[in-house]
mmCIF file of the N, C-alpha and C atoms, coordinates in Angstrom:
data_MODEL
# 
_entry.id   MODEL 
# 
loop_
_atom_site.group_PDB 
_atom_site.id 
_atom_site.type_symbol 
_atom_site.label_atom_id 
_atom_site.label_alt_id 
_atom_site.label_comp_id 
_atom_site.label_asym_id 
_atom_site.label_entity_id 
_atom_site.label_seq_id 
_atom_site.pdbx_PDB_ins_code 
_atom_site.Cartn_x 
_atom_site.Cartn_y 
_atom_site.Cartn_z 
_atom_site.occupancy 
_atom_site.B_iso_or_equiv 
_atom_site.pdbx_formal_charge 
_atom_site.auth_seq_id 
_atom_site.auth_comp_id 
_atom_site.auth_asym_id 
_atom_site.auth_atom_id 
_atom_site.pdbx_PDB_model_num 
ATOM 1   N N  . MET A 1 1  ? 101.968 45.557 72.350  1.00 0.00 ? 1  MET A N  1 
ATOM 2   C CA . MET A 1 1  ? 103.258 46.222 72.377  1.00 0.00 ? 1  MET A CA 1 
ATOM 3   C C  . MET A 1 1  ? 104.256 45.573 71.410  1.00 0.00 ? 1  MET A C  1 
ATOM 4   N N  . ASN A 1 2  ? 103.933 44.435 70.838  1.00 0.00 ? 2  ASN A N  1 
ATOM 5   C CA . ASN A 1 2  ? 104.864 43.743 69.948  1.00 0.00 ? 2  ASN A CA 1 
ATOM 6   C C  . ASN A 1 2  ? 104.649 44.211 68.513  1.00 0.00 ? 2  ASN A C  1 
ATOM 7   N N  . THR A 1 3  ? 105.205 45.374 68.190  1.00 0.00 ? 3  THR A N  1 
ATOM 8   C CA . THR A 1 3  ? 105.130 45.907 66.828  1.00 0.00 ? 3  THR A CA 1 
ATOM 9   C C  . THR A 1 3  ? 106.504 46.422 66.431  1.00 0.00 ? 3  THR A C  1 
ATOM 10  N N  . GLU A 1 4  ? 106.654 46.760 65.173  1.00 0.00 ? 4  GLU A N  1 
ATOM 11  C CA . GLU A 1 4  ? 107.935 47.298 64.690  1.00 0.00 ? 4  GLU A CA 1 
ATOM 12  C C  . GLU A 1 4  ? 108.258 48.654 65.314  1.00 0.00 ? 4  GLU A C  1 
ATOM 13  N N  . SER A 1 5  ? 107.237 49.395 65.776  1.00 0.00 ? 5  SER A N  1 
ATOM 14  C CA . SER A 1 5  ? 107.511 50.731 66.323  1.00 0.00 ? 5  SER A CA 1 
ATOM 15  C C  . SER A 1 5  ? 107.533 50.761 67.850  1.00 0.00 ? 5  SER A C  1 
ATOM 16  N N  . THR A 1 6  ? 107.233 49.648 68.507  1.00 0.00 ? 6  THR A N  1 
ATOM 17  C CA . THR A 1 6  ? 107.275 49.624 69.974  1.00 0.00 ? 6  THR A CA 1 
ATOM 18  C C  . THR A 1 6  ? 108.311 48.607 70.447  1.00 0.00 ? 6  THR A C  1 
ATOM 19  N N  . VAL A 1 7  ? 107.882 47.427 70.879  1.00 0.00 ? 7  VAL A N  1 
ATOM 20  C CA . VAL A 1 7  ? 108.821 46.395 71.335  1.00 0.00 ? 7  VAL A CA 1 
ATOM 21  C C  . VAL A 1 7  ? 109.006 45.389 70.206  1.00 0.00 ? 7  VAL A C  1 
ATOM 22  N N  . LYS A 1 8  ? 110.158 45.445 69.574  1.00 0.00 ? 8  LYS A N  1 
ATOM 23  C CA . LYS A 1 8  ? 110.437 44.561 68.437  1.00 0.00 ? 8  LYS A CA 1 
ATOM 24  C C  . LYS A 1 8  ? 110.714 43.127 68.886  1.00 0.00 ? 8  LYS A C  1 
ATOM 25  N N  . ALA A 1 9  ? 111.375 42.985 70.031  1.00 0.00 ? 9  ALA A N  1 
ATOM 26  C CA . ALA A 1 9  ? 111.698 41.657 70.561  1.00 0.00 ? 9  ALA A CA 1 
ATOM 27  C C  . ALA A 1 9  ? 111.939 41.766 72.058  1.00 0.00 ? 9  ALA A C  1 
ATOM 28  N N  . CYS A 1 10 ? 111.694 40.665 72.754  1.00 0.00 ? 10 CYS A N  1 
ATOM 29  C CA . CYS A 1 10 ? 111.920 40.617 74.202  1.00 0.00 ? 10 CYS A CA 1 
ATOM 30  C C  . CYS A 1 10 ? 112.411 39.225 74.568  1.00 0.00 ? 10 CYS A C  1 
ATOM 31  N N  . VAL A 1 11 ? 113.498 39.171 75.316  1.00 0.00 ? 11 VAL A N  1 
ATOM 32  C CA . VAL A 1 11 ? 114.042 37.906 75.798  1.00 0.00 ? 11 VAL A CA 1 
ATOM 33  C C  . VAL A 1 11 ? 114.257 38.049 77.294  1.00 0.00 ? 11 VAL A C  1 
ATOM 34  N N  . THR A 1 12 ? 113.748 37.090 78.063  1.00 0.00 ? 12 THR A N  1 
ATOM 35  C CA . THR A 1 12 ? 113.980 37.101 79.508  1.00 0.00 ? 12 THR A CA 1 
ATOM 36  C C  . THR A 1 12 ? 114.620 35.781 79.902  1.00 0.00 ? 12 THR A C  1 
ATOM 37  N N  . TYR A 1 13 ? 115.445 35.844 80.917  1.00 0.00 ? 13 TYR A N  1 
ATOM 38  C CA . TYR A 1 13 ? 116.019 34.624 81.466  1.00 0.00 ? 13 TYR A CA 1 
ATOM 39  C C  . TYR A 1 13 ? 116.295 34.843 82.939  1.00 0.00 ? 13 TYR A C  1 
ATOM 40  N N  . PHE A 1 14 ? 116.404 33.758 83.673  1.00 0.00 ? 14 PHE A N  1 
ATOM 41  C CA . PHE A 1 14 ? 116.674 33.866 85.103  1.00 0.00 ? 14 PHE A CA 1 
ATOM 42  C C  . PHE A 1 14 ? 117.643 32.779 85.510  1.00 0.00 ? 14 PHE A C  1 
ATOM 43  N N  . ARG A 1 15 ? 118.213 32.988 86.680  1.00 0.00 ? 15 ARG A N  1 
ATOM 44  C CA . ARG A 1 15 ? 119.067 31.957 87.264  1.00 0.00 ? 15 ARG A CA 1 
ATOM 45  C C  . ARG A 1 15 ? 118.861 31.969 88.765  1.00 0.00 ? 15 ARG A C  1 
ATOM 46  N N  . TYR A 1 16 ? 119.010 30.798 89.334  1.00 0.00 ? 16 TYR A N  1 
ATOM 47  C CA . TYR A 1 16 ? 118.926 30.686 90.784  1.00 0.00 ? 16 TYR A CA 1 
ATOM 48  C C  . TYR A 1 16 ? 120.243 31.150 91.389  1.00 0.00 ? 16 TYR A C  1 
ATOM 49  N N  . LEU A 1 17 ? 120.167 31.938 92.448  1.00 0.00 ? 17 LEU A N  1 
ATOM 50  C CA . LEU A 1 17 ? 121.369 32.388 93.134  1.00 0.00 ? 17 LEU A CA 1 
ATOM 51  C C  . LEU A 1 17 ? 121.764 31.361 94.185  1.00 0.00 ? 17 LEU A C  1 
ATOM 52  N N  . LYS A 1 18 ? 123.060 31.175 94.360  1.00 0.00 ? 18 LYS A N  1 
ATOM 53  C CA . LYS A 1 18 ? 123.559 30.233 95.348  1.00 0.00 ? 18 LYS A CA 1 
ATOM 54  C C  . LYS A 1 18 ? 123.163 30.721 96.743  1.00 0.00 ? 18 LYS A C  1 
ATOM 55  N N  . PRO A 1 19 ? 122.546 29.853 97.547  1.00 0.00 ? 19 PRO A N  1 
ATOM 56  C CA . PRO A 1 19 ? 122.117 30.278 98.887  1.00 0.00 ? 19 PRO A CA 1 
ATOM 57  C C  . PRO A 1 19 ? 123.294 30.702 99.762  1.00 0.00 ? 19 PRO A C  1 
ATOM 58  N N  . THR A 1 20 ? 123.052 31.711 100.564 1.00 0.00 ? 20 THR A N  1 
ATOM 59  C CA . THR A 1 20 ? 124.025 32.151 101.558 1.00 0.00 ? 20 THR A CA 1 
ATOM 60  C C  . THR A 1 20 ? 123.359 32.095 102.929 1.00 0.00 ? 20 THR A C  1 
ATOM 61  N N  . LYS A 1 21 ? 124.127 32.225 103.960 1.00 0.00 ? 21 LYS A N  1 
ATOM 62  C CA . LYS A 1 21 ? 123.563 32.228 105.314 1.00 0.00 ? 21 LYS A CA 1 
ATOM 63  C C  . LYS A 1 21 ? 122.556 33.366 105.460 1.00 0.00 ? 21 LYS A C  1 
ATOM 64  N N  . GLU A 1 22 ? 122.908 34.539 104.924 1.00 0.00 ? 22 GLU A N  1 
ATOM 65  C CA . GLU A 1 22 ? 122.026 35.706 105.023 1.00 0.00 ? 22 GLU A CA 1 
ATOM 66  C C  . GLU A 1 22 ? 120.722 35.504 104.257 1.00 0.00 ? 22 GLU A C  1 
ATOM 67  N N  . SER A 1 23 ? 120.806 34.903 103.059 1.00 0.00 ? 23 SER A N  1 
ATOM 68  C CA . SER A 1 23 ? 119.583 34.692 102.276 1.00 0.00 ? 23 SER A CA 1 
ATOM 69  C C  . SER A 1 23 ? 118.671 33.674 102.949 1.00 0.00 ? 23 SER A C  1 
ATOM 70  N N  . GLN A 1 24 ? 119.241 32.665 103.557 1.00 0.00 ? 24 GLN A N  1 
ATOM 71  C CA . GLN A 1 24 ? 118.430 31.677 104.254 1.00 0.00 ? 24 GLN A CA 1 
ATOM 72  C C  . GLN A 1 24 ? 117.774 32.287 105.485 1.00 0.00 ? 24 GLN A C  1 
ATOM 73  N N  . GLU A 1 25 ? 118.480 33.175 106.177 1.00 0.00 ? 25 GLU A N  1 
ATOM 74  C CA . GLU A 1 25 ? 117.888 33.879 107.317 1.00 0.00 ? 25 GLU A CA 1 
ATOM 75  C C  . GLU A 1 25 ? 116.777 34.826 106.872 1.00 0.00 ? 25 GLU A C  1 
ATOM 76  N N  . ALA A 1 26 ? 116.846 35.293 105.622 1.00 0.00 ? 26 ALA A N  1 
ATOM 77  C CA . ALA A 1 26 ? 115.833 36.207 105.087 1.00 0.00 ? 26 ALA A CA 1 
ATOM 78  C C  . ALA A 1 26 ? 114.627 35.454 104.515 1.00 0.00 ? 26 ALA A C  1 
ATOM 79  N N  . GLY A 1 27 ? 114.642 34.120 104.552 1.00 0.00 ? 27 GLY A N  1 
ATOM 80  C CA . GLY A 1 27 ? 113.485 33.358 104.118 1.00 0.00 ? 27 GLY A CA 1 
ATOM 81  C C  . GLY A 1 27 ? 113.679 32.474 102.906 1.00 0.00 ? 27 GLY A C  1 
ATOM 82  N N  . GLU A 1 28 ? 114.879 32.407 102.365 1.00 0.00 ? 28 GLU A N  1 
ATOM 83  C CA . GLU A 1 28 ? 115.107 31.542 101.208 1.00 0.00 ? 28 GLU A CA 1 
ATOM 84  C C  . GLU A 1 28 ? 115.049 30.084 101.626 1.00 0.00 ? 28 GLU A C  1 
ATOM 85  N N  . THR A 1 29 ? 114.335 29.282 100.836 1.00 0.00 ? 29 THR A N  1 
ATOM 86  C CA . THR A 1 29 ? 114.268 27.841 101.052 1.00 0.00 ? 29 THR A CA 1 
ATOM 87  C C  . THR A 1 29 ? 114.480 27.155 99.709  1.00 0.00 ? 29 THR A C  1 
ATOM 88  N N  . LYS A 1 30 ? 114.558 25.831 99.749  1.00 0.00 ? 30 LYS A N  1 
ATOM 89  C CA . LYS A 1 30 ? 114.715 25.081 98.500  1.00 0.00 ? 30 LYS A CA 1 
ATOM 90  C C  . LYS A 1 30 ? 113.486 25.262 97.615  1.00 0.00 ? 30 LYS A C  1 
ATOM 91  N N  . GLU A 1 31 ? 112.305 25.361 98.233  1.00 0.00 ? 31 GLU A N  1 
ATOM 92  C CA . GLU A 1 31 ? 111.064 25.547 97.485  1.00 0.00 ? 31 GLU A CA 1 
ATOM 93  C C  . GLU A 1 31 ? 110.898 26.978 96.991  1.00 0.00 ? 31 GLU A C  1 
ATOM 94  N N  . LYS A 1 32 ? 111.489 27.933 97.693  1.00 0.00 ? 32 LYS A N  1 
ATOM 95  C CA . LYS A 1 32 ? 111.372 29.350 97.334  1.00 0.00 ? 32 LYS A CA 1 
ATOM 96  C C  . LYS A 1 32 ? 112.767 29.980 97.228  1.00 0.00 ? 32 LYS A C  1 
ATOM 97  N N  . PRO A 1 33 ? 113.512 29.623 96.187  1.00 0.00 ? 33 PRO A N  1 
ATOM 98  C CA . PRO A 1 33 ? 114.875 30.148 96.035  1.00 0.00 ? 33 PRO A CA 1 
ATOM 99  C C  . PRO A 1 33 ? 114.878 31.604 95.583  1.00 0.00 ? 33 PRO A C  1 
ATOM 100 N N  . PHE A 1 34 ? 115.934 32.316 95.896  1.00 0.00 ? 34 PHE A N  1 
ATOM 101 C CA . PHE A 1 34 ? 116.095 33.680 95.403  1.00 0.00 ? 34 PHE A CA 1 
ATOM 102 C C  . PHE A 1 34 ? 116.572 33.603 93.951  1.00 0.00 ? 34 PHE A C  1 
ATOM 103 N N  . LEU A 1 35 ? 116.124 34.554 93.145  1.00 0.00 ? 35 LEU A N  1 
ATOM 104 C CA . LEU A 1 35 ? 116.398 34.531 91.720  1.00 0.00 ? 35 LEU A CA 1 
ATOM 105 C C  . LEU A 1 35 ? 117.050 35.822 91.249  1.00 0.00 ? 35 LEU A C  1 
ATOM 106 N N  . GLU A 1 36 ? 117.722 35.707 90.133  1.00 0.00 ? 36 GLU A N  1 
ATOM 107 C CA . GLU A 1 36 ? 118.182 36.873 89.385  1.00 0.00 ? 36 GLU A CA 1 
ATOM 108 C C  . GLU A 1 36 ? 117.511 36.771 88.021  1.00 0.00 ? 36 GLU A C  1 
ATOM 109 N N  . MET A 1 37 ? 116.845 37.843 87.597  1.00 0.00 ? 37 MET A N  1 
ATOM 110 C CA . MET A 1 37 ? 116.149 37.819 86.316  1.00 0.00 ? 37 MET A CA 1 
ATOM 111 C C  . MET A 1 37 ? 116.602 38.986 85.465  1.00 0.00 ? 37 MET A C  1 
ATOM 112 N N  . VAL A 1 38 ? 116.736 38.733 84.178  1.00 0.00 ? 38 VAL A N  1 
ATOM 113 C CA . VAL A 1 38 ? 117.156 39.759 83.221  1.00 0.00 ? 38 VAL A CA 1 
ATOM 114 C C  . VAL A 1 38 ? 116.147 39.775 82.078  1.00 0.00 ? 38 VAL A C  1 
ATOM 115 N N  . ALA A 1 39 ? 115.736 40.976 81.679  1.00 0.00 ? 39 ALA A N  1 
ATOM 116 C CA . ALA A 1 39 ? 114.848 41.144 80.526  1.00 0.00 ? 39 ALA A CA 1 
ATOM 117 C C  . ALA A 1 39 ? 115.553 42.051 79.522  1.00 0.00 ? 39 ALA A C  1 
ATOM 118 N N  . LEU A 1 40 ? 115.691 41.566 78.303  1.00 0.00 ? 40 LEU A N  1 
ATOM 119 C CA . LEU A 1 40 ? 116.317 42.344 77.234  1.00 0.00 ? 40 LEU A CA 1 
ATOM 120 C C  . LEU A 1 40 ? 115.239 42.699 76.216  1.00 0.00 ? 40 LEU A C  1 
ATOM 121 N N  . LEU A 1 41 ? 115.086 43.991 75.935  1.00 0.00 ? 41 LEU A N  1 
ATOM 122 C CA . LEU A 1 41 ? 114.065 44.444 75.000  1.00 0.00 ? 41 LEU A CA 1 
ATOM 123 C C  . LEU A 1 41 ? 114.705 45.236 73.878  1.00 0.00 ? 41 LEU A C  1 
ATOM 124 N N  . ASP A 1 42 ? 114.226 45.020 72.672  1.00 0.00 ? 42 ASP A N  1 
ATOM 125 C CA . ASP A 1 42 ? 114.637 45.807 71.510  1.00 0.00 ? 42 ASP A CA 1 
ATOM 126 C C  . ASP A 1 42 ? 113.500 46.797 71.247  1.00 0.00 ? 42 ASP A C  1 
ATOM 127 N N  . LEU A 1 43 ? 113.746 48.068 71.569  1.00 0.00 ? 43 LEU A N  1 
ATOM 128 C CA . LEU A 1 43 ? 112.690 49.078 71.531  1.00 0.00 ? 43 LEU A CA 1 
ATOM 129 C C  . LEU A 1 43 ? 112.723 49.903 70.252  1.00 0.00 ? 43 LEU A C  1 
ATOM 130 N N  . GLY A 1 44 ? 111.539 50.249 69.785  1.00 0.00 ? 44 GLY A N  1 
ATOM 131 C CA . GLY A 1 44 ? 111.402 51.120 68.628  1.00 0.00 ? 44 GLY A CA 1 
ATOM 132 C C  . GLY A 1 44 ? 111.023 52.534 69.054  1.00 0.00 ? 44 GLY A C  1 
ATOM 133 N N  . ARG A 1 45 ? 110.771 53.396 68.087  1.00 0.00 ? 45 ARG A N  1 
ATOM 134 C CA . ARG A 1 45 ? 110.456 54.802 68.353  1.00 0.00 ? 45 ARG A CA 1 
ATOM 135 C C  . ARG A 1 45 ? 109.104 55.011 69.022  1.00 0.00 ? 45 ARG A C  1 
ATOM 136 N N  . GLY A 1 46 ? 108.231 54.034 68.965  1.00 0.00 ? 46 GLY A N  1 
ATOM 137 C CA . GLY A 1 46 ? 106.897 54.175 69.524  1.00 0.00 ? 46 GLY A CA 1 
ATOM 138 C C  . GLY A 1 46 ? 106.845 54.273 71.040  1.00 0.00 ? 46 GLY A C  1 
ATOM 139 N N  . VAL A 1 47 ? 107.944 53.994 71.723  1.00 0.00 ? 47 VAL A N  1 
ATOM 140 C CA . VAL A 1 47 ? 107.971 54.093 73.186  1.00 0.00 ? 47 VAL A CA 1 
ATOM 141 C C  . VAL A 1 47 ? 108.675 55.366 73.652  1.00 0.00 ? 47 VAL A C  1 
ATOM 142 N N  . ASN A 1 48 ? 109.026 56.237 72.717  1.00 0.00 ? 48 ASN A N  1 
ATOM 143 C CA . ASN A 1 48 ? 109.745 57.456 73.061  1.00 0.00 ? 48 ASN A CA 1 
ATOM 144 C C  . ASN A 1 48 ? 108.878 58.459 73.813  1.00 0.00 ? 48 ASN A C  1 
ATOM 145 N N  . GLY A 1 49 ? 109.461 59.059 74.853  1.00 0.00 ? 49 GLY A N  1 
ATOM 146 C CA . GLY A 1 49 ? 108.892 60.244 75.477  1.00 0.00 ? 49 GLY A CA 1 
ATOM 147 C C  . GLY A 1 49 ? 109.480 61.443 74.752  1.00 0.00 ? 49 GLY A C  1 
ATOM 148 N N  . TYR A 1 50 ? 110.801 61.488 74.681  1.00 0.00 ? 50 TYR A N  1 
ATOM 149 C CA . TYR A 1 50 ? 111.571 62.429 73.869  1.00 0.00 ? 50 TYR A CA 1 
ATOM 150 C C  . TYR A 1 50 ? 112.346 61.586 72.868  1.00 0.00 ? 50 TYR A C  1 
ATOM 151 N N  . ALA A 1 51 ? 112.829 62.191 71.836  1.00 0.00 ? 51 ALA A N  1 
ATOM 152 C CA . ALA A 1 51 ? 113.570 61.442 70.817  1.00 0.00 ? 51 ALA A CA 1 
ATOM 153 C C  . ALA A 1 51 ? 114.732 60.672 71.455  1.00 0.00 ? 51 ALA A C  1 
ATOM 154 N N  . GLY A 1 52 ? 114.757 59.378 71.217  1.00 0.00 ? 52 GLY A N  1 
ATOM 155 C CA . GLY A 1 52 ? 115.844 58.552 71.729  1.00 0.00 ? 52 GLY A CA 1 
ATOM 156 C C  . GLY A 1 52 ? 115.742 58.198 73.199  1.00 0.00 ? 52 GLY A C  1 
ATOM 157 N N  . THR A 1 53 ? 114.613 58.540 73.855  1.00 0.00 ? 53 THR A N  1 
ATOM 158 C CA . THR A 1 53 ? 114.448 58.284 75.285  1.00 0.00 ? 53 THR A CA 1 
ATOM 159 C C  . THR A 1 53 ? 113.092 57.629 75.525  1.00 0.00 ? 53 THR A C  1 
ATOM 160 N N  . ALA A 1 54 ? 113.091 56.435 76.126  1.00 0.00 ? 54 ALA A N  1 
ATOM 161 C CA . ALA A 1 54 ? 111.828 55.743 76.397  1.00 0.00 ? 54 ALA A CA 1 
ATOM 162 C C  . ALA A 1 54 ? 111.007 56.536 77.404  1.00 0.00 ? 54 ALA A C  1 
ATOM 163 N N  . HIS A 1 55 ? 109.699 56.525 77.223  1.00 0.00 ? 55 HIS A N  1 
ATOM 164 C CA . HIS A 1 55 ? 108.775 57.217 78.114  1.00 0.00 ? 55 HIS A CA 1 
ATOM 165 C C  . HIS A 1 55 ? 108.837 56.581 79.505  1.00 0.00 ? 55 HIS A C  1 
ATOM 166 N N  . GLY A 1 56 ? 108.789 57.383 80.553  1.00 0.00 ? 56 GLY A N  1 
ATOM 167 C CA . GLY A 1 56 ? 108.869 56.888 81.922  1.00 0.00 ? 56 GLY A CA 1 
ATOM 168 C C  . GLY A 1 56 ? 107.777 55.895 82.265  1.00 0.00 ? 56 GLY A C  1 
ATOM 169 N N  . GLY A 1 57 ? 106.573 56.103 81.735  1.00 0.00 ? 57 GLY A N  1 
ATOM 170 C CA . GLY A 1 57 ? 105.482 55.157 81.978  1.00 0.00 ? 57 GLY A CA 1 
ATOM 171 C C  . GLY A 1 57 ? 105.774 53.792 81.388  1.00 0.00 ? 57 GLY A C  1 
ATOM 172 N N  . PHE A 1 58 ? 106.419 53.782 80.242  1.00 0.00 ? 58 PHE A N  1 
ATOM 173 C CA . PHE A 1 58 ? 106.811 52.520 79.621  1.00 0.00 ? 58 PHE A CA 1 
ATOM 174 C C  . PHE A 1 58 ? 107.864 51.825 80.485  1.00 0.00 ? 58 PHE A C  1 
ATOM 175 N N  . ASP A 1 59 ? 108.845 52.597 80.963  1.00 0.00 ? 59 ASP A N  1 
ATOM 176 C CA . ASP A 1 59 ? 109.880 52.028 81.842  1.00 0.00 ? 59 ASP A CA 1 
ATOM 177 C C  . ASP A 1 59 ? 109.254 51.382 83.071  1.00 0.00 ? 59 ASP A C  1 
ATOM 178 N N  . CYS A 1 60 ? 108.290 52.074 83.667  1.00 0.00 ? 60 CYS A N  1 
ATOM 179 C CA . CYS A 1 60 ? 107.617 51.553 84.860  1.00 0.00 ? 60 CYS A CA 1 
ATOM 180 C C  . CYS A 1 60 ? 106.832 50.285 84.556  1.00 0.00 ? 60 CYS A C  1 
ATOM 181 N N  . MET A 1 61 ? 106.190 50.225 83.383  1.00 0.00 ? 61 MET A N  1 
ATOM 182 C CA . MET A 1 61 ? 105.438 49.039 83.002  1.00 0.00 ? 61 MET A CA 1 
ATOM 183 C C  . MET A 1 61 ? 106.373 47.827 82.881  1.00 0.00 ? 61 MET A C  1 
ATOM 184 N N  . VAL A 1 62 ? 107.518 48.021 82.262  1.00 0.00 ? 62 VAL A N  1 
ATOM 185 C CA . VAL A 1 62 ? 108.481 46.922 82.115  1.00 0.00 ? 62 VAL A CA 1 
ATOM 186 C C  . VAL A 1 62 ? 108.980 46.482 83.483  1.00 0.00 ? 62 VAL A C  1 
ATOM 187 N N  . LEU A 1 63 ? 109.323 47.419 84.349  1.00 0.00 ? 63 LEU A N  1 
ATOM 188 C CA . LEU A 1 63 ? 109.790 47.091 85.695  1.00 0.00 ? 63 LEU A CA 1 
ATOM 189 C C  . LEU A 1 63 ? 108.710 46.339 86.472  1.00 0.00 ? 63 LEU A C  1 
ATOM 190 N N  . ASP A 1 64 ? 107.461 46.767 86.363  1.00 0.00 ? 64 ASP A N  1 
ATOM 191 C CA . ASP A 1 64 ? 106.356 46.105 87.046  1.00 0.00 ? 64 ASP A CA 1 
ATOM 192 C C  . ASP A 1 64 ? 106.200 44.664 86.574  1.00 0.00 ? 64 ASP A C  1 
ATOM 193 N N  . GLU A 1 65 ? 106.279 44.442 85.276  1.00 0.00 ? 65 GLU A N  1 
ATOM 194 C CA . GLU A 1 65 ? 106.146 43.093 84.727  1.00 0.00 ? 65 GLU A CA 1 
ATOM 195 C C  . GLU A 1 65 ? 107.285 42.185 85.190  1.00 0.00 ? 65 GLU A C  1 
ATOM 196 N N  . VAL A 1 66 ? 108.500 42.681 85.167  1.00 0.00 ? 66 VAL A N  1 
ATOM 197 C CA . VAL A 1 66 ? 109.654 41.875 85.579  1.00 0.00 ? 66 VAL A CA 1 
ATOM 198 C C  . VAL A 1 66 ? 109.576 41.565 87.073  1.00 0.00 ? 66 VAL A C  1 
ATOM 199 N N  . CYS A 1 67 ? 109.269 42.568 87.892  1.00 0.00 ? 67 CYS A N  1 
ATOM 200 C CA . CYS A 1 67 ? 109.176 42.340 89.347  1.00 0.00 ? 67 CYS A CA 1 
ATOM 201 C C  . CYS A 1 67 ? 108.052 41.368 89.679  1.00 0.00 ? 67 CYS A C  1 
ATOM 202 N N  . GLY A 1 68 ? 106.920 41.481 88.988  1.00 0.00 ? 68 GLY A N  1 
ATOM 203 C CA . GLY A 1 68 ? 105.817 40.552 89.215  1.00 0.00 ? 68 GLY A CA 1 
ATOM 204 C C  . GLY A 1 68 ? 106.170 39.132 88.849  1.00 0.00 ? 68 GLY A C  1 
ATOM 205 N N  . THR A 1 69 ? 106.888 38.967 87.761  1.00 0.00 ? 69 THR A N  1 
ATOM 206 C CA . THR A 1 69 ? 107.308 37.631 87.337  1.00 0.00 ? 69 THR A CA 1 
ATOM 207 C C  . THR A 1 69 ? 108.265 37.016 88.347  1.00 0.00 ? 69 THR A C  1 
ATOM 208 N N  . VAL A 1 70 ? 109.231 37.796 88.826  1.00 0.00 ? 70 VAL A N  1 
ATOM 209 C CA . VAL A 1 70 ? 110.182 37.290 89.819  1.00 0.00 ? 70 VAL A CA 1 
ATOM 210 C C  . VAL A 1 70 ? 109.462 36.937 91.121  1.00 0.00 ? 70 VAL A C  1 
ATOM 211 N N  . ALA A 1 71 ? 108.542 37.794 91.567  1.00 0.00 ? 71 ALA A N  1 
ATOM 212 C CA . ALA A 1 71 ? 107.800 37.518 92.799  1.00 0.00 ? 71 ALA A CA 1 
ATOM 213 C C  . ALA A 1 71 ? 106.983 36.237 92.657  1.00 0.00 ? 71 ALA A C  1 
ATOM 214 N N  . ASN A 1 72 ? 106.366 36.053 91.501  1.00 0.00 ? 72 ASN A N  1 
ATOM 215 C CA . ASN A 1 72 ? 105.592 34.838 91.251  1.00 0.00 ? 72 ASN A CA 1 
ATOM 216 C C  . ASN A 1 72 ? 106.495 33.604 91.301  1.00 0.00 ? 72 ASN A C  1 
ATOM 217 N N  . MET A 1 73 ? 107.640 33.679 90.685  1.00 0.00 ? 73 MET A N  1 
ATOM 218 C CA . MET A 1 73 ? 108.553 32.539 90.658  1.00 0.00 ? 73 MET A CA 1 
ATOM 219 C C  . MET A 1 73 ? 109.131 32.259 92.051  1.00 0.00 ? 73 MET A C  1 
ATOM 220 N N  . GLN A 1 74 ? 109.398 33.296 92.806  1.00 0.00 ? 74 GLN A N  1 
ATOM 221 C CA . GLN A 1 74 ? 109.996 33.130 94.132  1.00 0.00 ? 74 GLN A CA 1 
ATOM 222 C C  . GLN A 1 74 ? 108.973 32.670 95.151  1.00 0.00 ? 74 GLN A C  1 
ATOM 223 N N  . SER A 1 75 ? 107.691 32.814 94.860  1.00 0.00 ? 75 SER A N  1 
ATOM 224 C CA . SER A 1 75 ? 106.645 32.461 95.824  1.00 0.00 ? 75 SER A CA 1 
ATOM 225 C C  . SER A 1 75 ? 106.548 30.963 96.062  1.00 0.00 ? 75 SER A C  1 
ATOM 226 N N  . GLY A 1 76 ? 107.049 30.173 95.135  1.00 0.00 ? 76 GLY A N  1 
ATOM 227 C CA . GLY A 1 76 ? 106.952 28.719 95.278  1.00 0.00 ? 76 GLY A CA 1 
ATOM 228 C C  . GLY A 1 76 ? 105.663 28.159 94.709  1.00 0.00 ? 76 GLY A C  1 
ATOM 229 N N  . LYS A 1 77 ? 104.773 29.042 94.237  1.00 0.00 ? 77 LYS A N  1 
ATOM 230 C CA . LYS A 1 77 ? 103.509 28.610 93.632  1.00 0.00 ? 77 LYS A CA 1 
ATOM 231 C C  . LYS A 1 77 ? 103.613 28.814 92.139  1.00 0.00 ? 77 LYS A C  1 
ATOM 232 N N  . GLN A 1 78 ? 103.194 27.836 91.381  1.00 0.00 ? 78 GLN A N  1 
ATOM 233 C CA . GLN A 1 78 ? 103.238 27.972 89.922  1.00 0.00 ? 78 GLN A CA 1 
ATOM 234 C C  . GLN A 1 78 ? 101.915 28.559 89.466  1.00 0.00 ? 78 GLN A C  1 
ATOM 235 N N  . ILE A 1 79 ? 101.962 29.776 88.937  1.00 0.00 ? 79 ILE A N  1 
ATOM 236 C CA . ILE A 1 79 ? 100.776 30.446 88.437  1.00 0.00 ? 79 ILE A CA 1 
ATOM 237 C C  . ILE A 1 79 ? 100.948 30.605 86.934  1.00 0.00 ? 79 ILE A C  1 
ATOM 238 N N  . LEU A 1 80 ? 100.091 29.980 86.175  1.00 0.00 ? 80 LEU A N  1 
ATOM 239 C CA . LEU A 1 80 ? 100.168 30.065 84.725  1.00 0.00 ? 80 LEU A CA 1 
ATOM 240 C C  . LEU A 1 80 ? 99.237  31.163 84.239  1.00 0.00 ? 80 LEU A C  1 
ATOM 241 N N  . LEU A 1 81 ? 99.725  31.977 83.331  1.00 0.00 ? 81 LEU A N  1 
ATOM 242 C CA . LEU A 1 81 ? 98.906  33.056 82.766  1.00 0.00 ? 81 LEU A CA 1 
ATOM 243 C C  . LEU A 1 81 ? 98.555  32.756 81.335  1.00 0.00 ? 81 LEU A C  1 
# 
């Protein structure tokens, strides 16, 4: 997907959210903190469904990758790919 006509660049970053009483009751611990993650992509025409609109399948793939990464990080287990 890393081509001039598809995903030209991708930057992701995350930050730990400050624990709250509600988050701790929902299962947040020091070993498994809740996270906020952001993925920024520079998209080319190769991901278009219609002109100027990314294909829905591509959108779902990006969402799946981001959610999987956050779940992996929040699990407390380090899984290297």
